[in-house]
TIDREN-650637 format. One line per field, with one value per atom (N, C-alpha, C): residue number from 1; residue in three letters; z, y, x; atom name. Coordinates in nm, 4 decimals, padded with zeros to 6 digits, always signed. Example, Ala and Ser with C-alpha at 12.3 -4.5 7.8 and 13.67 -1.06 7.14 Angstrom:
REM TIDREN-650637
i 1;1;1;2;2;2
aa ala;ala;ala;ser;ser;ser
pz +00.7800;+00.7800;+00.7800;+00.7080;+00.7140;+00.7870
py -00.5690;-00.4500;-00.3300;-00.2250;-00.1060;+00.0030
px +01.3190;+01.2300;+01.3200;+01.2850;+01.3670;+01.2900
at N;CA;C;N;CA;C
//
This chain:
REM TIDREN-650637
i 1;1;1;2;2;2;3;3;3;4;4;4;5;5;5;6;6;6;7;7;7;8;8;8;9;9;9;10;10;10;11;11;11;12;12;12;13;13;13;14;14;14;15;15;15;16;16;16;17;17;17;18;18;18;19;19;19;20;20;20;21;21;21;22;22;22;23;23;23;24;24;24;25;25;25;26;26;26;27;27;27;28;28;28;29;29;29;30;30;30;31;31;31;32;32;32;33;33;33;34;34;34;35;35;35;36;36;36;37;37;37;38;38;38;39;39;39;40;40;40;41;41;41;42;42;42;43;43;43;44;44;44;45;45;45;46;46;46;47;47;47;48;48;48;49;49;49;50;50;50;51;51;51;52;52;52;53;53;53;54;54;54;55;55;55;56;56;56;57;57;57;58;58;58;59;59;59;60;60;60;61;61;61;62;62;62;63;63;63;64;64;64;65;65;65;66;66;66;67;67;67;68;68;68;69;69;69;70;70;70;71;71;71;72;72;72;73;73;73;74;74;74;75;75;75;76;76;76;77;77;77;78;78;78;79;79;79;80;80;80;81;81;81;82;82;82;83;83;83;84;84;84;85;85;85;86;86;86;87;87;87;88;88;88;89;89;89;90;90;90;91;91;91;92;92;92;93;93;93;94;94;94;95;95;95;96;96;96;97;97;97;98;98;98;99;99;99;100;100;100;101;101;101;102;102;102;103;103;103;104;104;104
aa unk;unk;unk;unk;unk;unk;unk;unk;unk;unk;unk;unk;unk;unk;unk;unk;unk;unk;unk;unk;unk;unk;unk;unk;unk;unk;unk;unk;unk;unk;unk;unk;unk;unk;unk;unk;unk;unk;unk;unk;unk;unk;unk;unk;unk;unk;unk;unk;unk;unk;unk;unk;unk;unk;unk;unk;unk;unk;unk;unk;unk;unk;unk;unk;unk;unk;unk;unk;unk;unk;unk;unk;unk;unk;unk;unk;unk;unk;unk;unk;unk;unk;unk;unk;unk;unk;unk;unk;unk;unk;unk;unk;unk;unk;unk;unk;unk;unk;unk;unk;unk;unk;unk;unk;unk;unk;unk;unk;unk;unk;unk;unk;unk;unk;unk;unk;unk;unk;unk;unk;unk;unk;unk;unk;unk;unk;unk;unk;unk;unk;unk;unk;unk;unk;unk;unk;unk;unk;unk;unk;unk;unk;unk;unk;unk;unk;unk;unk;unk;unk;unk;unk;unk;unk;unk;unk;unk;unk;unk;unk;unk;unk;unk;unk;unk;unk;unk;unk;unk;unk;unk;unk;unk;unk;unk;unk;unk;unk;unk;unk;unk;unk;unk;unk;unk;unk;unk;unk;unk;unk;unk;unk;unk;unk;unk;unk;unk;unk;unk;unk;unk;unk;unk;unk;unk;unk;unk;unk;unk;unk;unk;unk;unk;unk;unk;unk;unk;unk;unk;unk;unk;unk;unk;unk;unk;unk;unk;unk;unk;unk;unk;unk;unk;unk;unk;unk;unk;unk;unk;unk;unk;unk;unk;unk;unk;unk;unk;unk;unk;unk;unk;unk;unk;unk;unk;unk;unk;unk;unk;unk;unk;unk;unk;unk;unk;unk;unk;unk;unk;unk;unk;unk;unk;unk;unk;unk;unk;unk;unk;unk;unk;unk;unk;unk;unk;unk;unk;unk;unk;unk;unk;unk;unk;unk;unk;unk;unk;unk;unk;unk;unk;unk;unk;unk;unk;unk;unk;unk;unk;unk;unk;unk
pz +04.6874;+04.8157;+04.8573;+04.9784;+05.0316;+05.0770;+05.0280;+05.0739;+05.2179;+05.2818;+05.4193;+05.4210;+05.5193;+05.5315;+05.6113;+05.5711;+05.6400;+05.7447;+05.8366;+05.9388;+05.8937;+05.9420;+05.9066;+05.8348;+05.7827;+05.7187;+05.6021;+05.5242;+05.4091;+05.4509;+05.5754;+05.6223;+05.6223;+05.6543;+05.6508;+05.5105;+05.4124;+05.2737;+05.2316;+05.2715;+05.2367;+05.3010;+05.4284;+05.4965;+05.4286;+05.3915;+05.3252;+05.1932;+05.1188;+04.9897;+05.0079;+05.0944;+05.1082;+05.1787;+05.2791;+05.3578;+05.2936;+05.2234;+05.1673;+05.0175;+04.9433;+04.7986;+04.7344;+04.7842;+04.7250;+04.7482;+04.8579;+04.8951;+04.8609;+04.7706;+04.7293;+04.6533;+04.6725;+04.6029;+04.4518;+04.3828;+04.2363;+04.1852;+04.1924;+04.1442;+03.9945;+03.9580;+03.8187;+03.7592;+03.8439;+03.8056;+03.7559;+03.7919;+03.7609;+03.8921;+03.9119;+04.0386;+04.0503;+04.1724;+04.1980;+04.1863;+04.1896;+04.1832;+04.2995;+04.4177;+04.5367;+04.5228;+04.4751;+04.4552;+04.3541;+04.2468;+04.1444;+04.2039;+04.2902;+04.3514;+04.4432;+04.5198;+04.6081;+04.5247;+04.4142;+04.3288;+04.2605;+04.2175;+04.1578;+04.2603;+04.3836;+04.4902;+04.5151;+04.5145;+04.5335;+04.4185;+04.2966;+04.1804;+04.1884;+04.2274;+04.2422;+04.3482;+04.4605;+04.5667;+04.5151;+04.4460;+04.3949;+04.2946;+04.2100;+04.1138;+04.1857;+04.2900;+04.3668;+04.4316;+04.4837;+04.5436;+04.4374;+04.3188;+04.2113;+04.1689;+04.1576;+04.1211;+04.2250;+04.3517;+04.4592;+04.4455;+04.4248;+04.4149;+04.2915;+04.1799;+04.0568;+04.0645;+04.1344;+04.1408;+04.2475;+04.3352;+04.4474;+04.4018;+04.3047;+04.2582;+04.1965;+04.1192;+04.0582;+04.1657;+04.2708;+04.3793;+04.4548;+04.4722;+04.5352;+04.4518;+04.3213;+04.2337;+04.2377;+04.2392;+04.2479;+04.3800;+04.4889;+04.6190;+04.6212;+04.5593;+04.5542;+04.4680;+04.3586;+04.2735;+04.3511;+04.4202;+04.4990;+04.6084;+04.6776;+04.7826;+04.7286;+04.6137;+04.5508;+04.5104;+04.4522;+04.4120;+04.5330;+04.6420;+04.7627;+04.8211;+04.8153;+04.8746;+04.7778;+04.6527;+04.5579;+04.4601;+04.4537;+04.3587;+04.2393;+04.1624;+04.0485;+03.9187;+03.8152;+03.6833;+03.6090;+03.4797;+03.3953;+03.4149;+03.4738;+03.4942;+03.6332;+03.7119;+03.8472;+03.8431;+03.8945;+03.8986;+04.0380;+04.1148;+04.2504;+04.2437;+04.2944;+04.2949;+04.4407;+04.4787;+04.6139;+04.6213;+04.7220;+04.7332;+04.7910;+04.8611;+04.9223;+04.8816;+04.8998;+04.8728;+04.9763;+04.9381;+05.0269;+05.1379;+05.2506;+05.3603;+05.4059;+05.5133;+05.5592;+05.6024;+05.6350;+05.6799;+05.5653;+05.4451;+05.3305;+05.2930;+05.2693;+05.2373;+05.0873;+05.0341;+04.8940;+04.8940;+04.8134;+04.8056;+04.7354;+04.7951;+04.7394;+04.6934;+04.7842;+04.7424;+04.7097;+04.6211;+04.5867;+04.6429;+04.7401;+04.8082;+04.7310;+04.6128;+04.5342;+04.4353;+04.4252;+04.3240;+04.3868;+04.3168;+04.3545;+04.2764;+04.3444;+04.2812;+04.2263;+04.1148;+04.0540;+04.0266;+04.0687;+04.0493;+03.9722;+03.8556;+03.7728;+03.7532
py -06.8643;-06.9164;-06.8419;-06.7976;-06.7214;-06.8159;-06.7960;-06.8813;-06.8473;-06.9405;-06.9185;-06.8050;-06.7171;-06.6047;-06.6473;-06.5953;-06.6238;-06.5171;-06.5479;-06.4508;-06.3809;-06.2599;-06.1857;-06.0574;-05.9879;-05.8576;-05.8640;-05.9717;-05.9792;-06.0072;-06.0490;-06.0761;-05.9492;-05.8345;-05.7084;-05.6767;-05.6979;-05.6730;-05.7685;-05.8953;-05.9917;-05.9536;-05.9146;-05.8750;-05.7535;-05.6583;-05.5386;-05.5770;-05.6635;-05.7037;-05.7710;-05.8700;-05.9467;-05.8672;-05.7913;-05.7219;-05.5926;-05.5221;-05.3923;-05.3975;-05.4322;-05.4188;-05.5207;-05.6430;-05.7459;-05.7158;-05.6520;-05.6306;-05.4917;-05.4216;-05.2909;-05.3094;-05.2163;-05.2309;-05.2221;-05.3178;-05.3213;-05.3701;-05.2844;-05.3279;-05.3592;-05.4708;-05.5181;-05.5270;-05.5616;-05.5789;-05.4519;-05.3365;-05.2084;-05.1380;-05.0943;-05.0272;-04.8937;-04.8603;-04.7305;-04.6233;-04.4981;-04.3886;-04.3979;-04.4288;-04.4414;-04.5620;-04.6750;-04.7939;-04.7661;-04.6958;-04.6620;-04.5782;-04.4826;-04.3970;-04.4774;-04.5697;-04.6544;-04.7386;-04.7959;-04.8776;-04.7942;-04.6737;-04.5855;-04.5445;-04.5197;-04.4873;-04.6049;-04.7261;-04.8453;-04.8617;-04.8400;-04.8493;-04.7461;-04.6247;-04.5193;-04.5583;-04.6123;-04.6572;-04.7678;-04.8667;-04.9775;-04.9280;-04.8338;-04.7775;-04.6996;-04.6275;-04.5527;-04.6475;-04.7593;-04.8582;-04.9124;-04.9429;-04.9931;-04.8894;-04.7637;-04.6586;-04.6500;-04.6574;-04.6531;-04.7698;-04.8893;-05.0065;-05.0000;-04.9577;-04.9504;-04.8406;-04.7336;-04.6207;-04.6397;-04.7363;-04.7522;-04.7713;-04.8571;-04.8810;-04.7553;-04.6824;-04.5583;-04.4564;-04.4490;-04.3550;-04.3956;-04.5254;-04.5720;-04.5301;-04.5499;-04.5124;-04.3619;-04.2840;-04.1388;-04.1001;-04.1634;-04.1353;-04.1702;-04.2816;-04.3194;-04.2207;-04.1744;-04.0740;-03.9451;-03.8980;-03.7743;-03.7887;-03.9016;-03.9251;-03.9307;-03.9962;-04.0050;-03.8665;-03.7864;-03.6508;-03.5648;-03.5858;-03.5073;-03.5415;-03.6686;-03.7114;-03.6939;-03.7358;-03.7396;-03.6230;-03.5480;-03.4376;-03.4730;-03.3688;-03.3811;-03.3702;-03.4285;-03.4096;-03.5394;-03.5249;-03.6428;-03.7075;-03.6374;-03.6912;-03.7538;-03.7643;-03.8202;-03.9651;-04.0542;-04.1962;-04.2472;-04.2788;-04.3300;-04.4805;-04.5277;-04.6697;-04.7143;-04.8127;-04.8673;-04.9536;-04.9332;-05.0058;-05.1455;-05.1657;-05.2961;-05.3447;-05.4717;-05.5271;-05.4720;-05.4684;-05.4150;-05.5133;-05.4590;-05.5439;-05.4936;-05.5474;-05.5135;-05.3677;-05.3024;-05.1631;-05.0621;-05.1080;-05.0186;-04.9642;-04.8341;-04.7690;-04.7736;-04.8935;-04.9146;-05.0077;-04.9738;-05.0557;-05.1873;-05.2950;-05.4290;-05.4559;-05.4446;-05.4634;-05.6086;-05.6273;-05.7571;-05.7589;-05.8434;-05.8402;-05.9135;-05.9644;-06.0372;-05.9492;-05.8228;-05.7365;-05.6090;-05.5427;-05.4094;-05.3125;-05.2181;-05.1247;-05.0029;-04.9532;-04.8280;-04.7489;-04.6239;-04.5426;-04.4165;-04.3999;-04.2854;-04.1938
px -08.7578;-08.7123;-08.5857;-08.5846;-08.4718;-08.3617;-08.2353;-08.1252;-08.0878;-08.0189;-07.9737;-07.8728;-07.8848;-07.7923;-07.6705;-07.5558;-07.4299;-07.4055;-07.3162;-07.2776;-07.1512;-07.1277;-07.0080;-07.0433;-06.9400;-06.9627;-07.0602;-07.0549;-07.1446;-07.2884;-07.3085;-07.4448;-07.5281;-07.4665;-07.5406;-07.5885;-07.5013;-07.5398;-07.6497;-07.6389;-07.7427;-07.8754;-07.8717;-07.9952;-08.0561;-07.9730;-08.0242;-08.0888;-08.0211;-08.0761;-08.2114;-08.2171;-08.3406;-08.4490;-08.4128;-08.5141;-08.5617;-08.4747;-08.5127;-08.5380;-08.4363;-08.4443;-08.5379;-08.5364;-08.6221;-08.7695;-08.7986;-08.9384;-08.9910;-08.9245;-08.9749;-09.1065;-09.1993;-09.3272;-09.3106;-09.3717;-09.3701;-09.5051;-09.6049;-09.7367;-09.7315;-09.7876;-09.7904;-09.6494;-09.5534;-09.4125;-09.3448;-09.3969;-09.3339;-09.3028;-09.1787;-09.1465;-09.2192;-09.2540;-09.3150;-09.2068;-09.2482;-09.1507;-09.0526;-09.1046;-09.0182;-08.9246;-08.9768;-08.8927;-08.7826;-08.8167;-08.7178;-08.6058;-08.6406;-08.5389;-08.4480;-08.5048;-08.4232;-08.3271;-08.3753;-08.2902;-08.1816;-08.2156;-08.1145;-08.0091;-08.0518;-07.9566;-07.8621;-07.9157;-07.8335;-07.7352;-07.7806;-07.6937;-07.5811;-07.6143;-07.5135;-07.4111;-07.4576;-07.3671;-07.2752;-07.3297;-07.2484;-07.1451;-07.1823;-07.0868;-06.9772;-07.0122;-06.9119;-06.8120;-06.8591;-06.7693;-06.6741;-06.7246;-06.6400;-06.5356;-06.5750;-06.4798;-06.3694;-06.4063;-06.3070;-06.2088;-06.2617;-06.1748;-06.0854;-06.1392;-06.0605;-05.9544;-05.9824;-05.8892;-05.7819;-05.7979;-05.7062;-05.5613;-05.5374;-05.4003;-05.3408;-05.4205;-05.3706;-05.3351;-05.4151;-05.3861;-05.2602;-05.2381;-05.1143;-04.9935;-05.0031;-04.8919;-04.8675;-04.9737;-04.9599;-04.8924;-04.9330;-04.8719;-04.7243;-04.6865;-04.5451;-04.4667;-04.5256;-04.4615;-04.4387;-04.5412;-04.5295;-04.4244;-04.4236;-04.3250;-04.1838;-04.1673;-04.0354;-03.9858;-04.0754;-04.0355;-04.0003;-04.0697;-04.0438;-03.9064;-03.8687;-03.7410;-03.6242;-03.6411;-03.5297;-03.5282;-03.6357;-03.6429;-03.7295;-03.7591;-03.8486;-03.7717;-03.8225;-03.7637;-03.7434;-03.7201;-03.7011;-03.5655;-03.4729;-03.3389;-03.3215;-03.4282;-03.4194;-03.4654;-03.3829;-03.4147;-03.3791;-03.4798;-03.4572;-03.4361;-03.3223;-03.2913;-03.2811;-03.3605;-03.3527;-03.2270;-03.1437;-03.0177;-03.0359;-03.1446;-03.1707;-03.3087;-03.3299;-03.4625;-03.5612;-03.6849;-03.7876;-03.8197;-03.8669;-03.9125;-04.0493;-04.0994;-04.2344;-04.2470;-04.1372;-04.1431;-04.1328;-04.1023;-04.0891;-04.2258;-04.2317;-04.3588;-04.3864;-04.4015;-04.4375;-04.5580;-04.6558;-04.7764;-04.7474;-04.7899;-04.7743;-04.6308;-04.5347;-04.3951;-04.3637;-04.2696;-04.2149;-04.0731;-04.0480;-03.9182;-03.8088;-03.8390;-03.7396;-03.6631;-03.6975;-03.6352;-03.5835;-03.4942;-03.4488;-03.5367;-03.5982;-03.6907;-03.6191;-03.6688;-03.6258;-03.7524;-03.7542;-03.8735;-03.8360;-03.8929;-03.8603;-03.9788
at N;CA;C;N;CA;C;N;CA;C;N;CA;C;N;CA;C;N;CA;C;N;CA;C;N;CA;C;N;CA;C;N;CA;C;N;CA;C;N;CA;C;N;CA;C;N;CA;C;N;CA;C;N;CA;C;N;CA;C;N;CA;C;N;CA;C;N;CA;C;N;CA;C;N;CA;C;N;CA;C;N;CA;C;N;CA;C;N;CA;C;N;CA;C;N;CA;C;N;CA;C;N;CA;C;N;CA;C;N;CA;C;N;CA;C;N;CA;C;N;CA;C;N;CA;C;N;CA;C;N;CA;C;N;CA;C;N;CA;C;N;CA;C;N;CA;C;N;CA;C;N;CA;C;N;CA;C;N;CA;C;N;CA;C;N;CA;C;N;CA;C;N;CA;C;N;CA;C;N;CA;C;N;CA;C;N;CA;C;N;CA;C;N;CA;C;N;CA;C;N;CA;C;N;CA;C;N;CA;C;N;CA;C;N;CA;C;N;CA;C;N;CA;C;N;CA;C;N;CA;C;N;CA;C;N;CA;C;N;CA;C;N;CA;C;N;CA;C;N;CA;C;N;CA;C;N;CA;C;N;CA;C;N;CA;C;N;CA;C;N;CA;C;N;CA;C;N;CA;C;N;CA;C;N;CA;C;N;CA;C;N;CA;C;N;CA;C;N;CA;C;N;CA;C;N;CA;C;N;CA;C;N;CA;C;N;CA;C;N;CA;C;N;CA;C;N;CA;C;N;CA;C;N;CA;C;N;CA;C;N;CA;C;N;CA;C;N;CA;C;N;CA;C;N;CA;C;N;CA;C;N;CA;C
//
């Protein structure tokens, strides 16, 4: 039995799942060559989305490191200390406005 579909961005994913992937031909409960390729493509897409999401924080940190080196210089002896607490205009990912930041 198909559950009721919701409206919004996830509705497209639900429609795709129910309309395309669920109804792929599977004679005798074995996917056809074409069905297997569609499922492998979907798996590859889902893995790519996960890699993107998992790597996002690392890329933010890399960007902050590069920006800090560009402004304050490079090296093990360079320590950038923010003199004020961060606000909404500070270009730091997910800032915590309760602390003074130090970036080494």
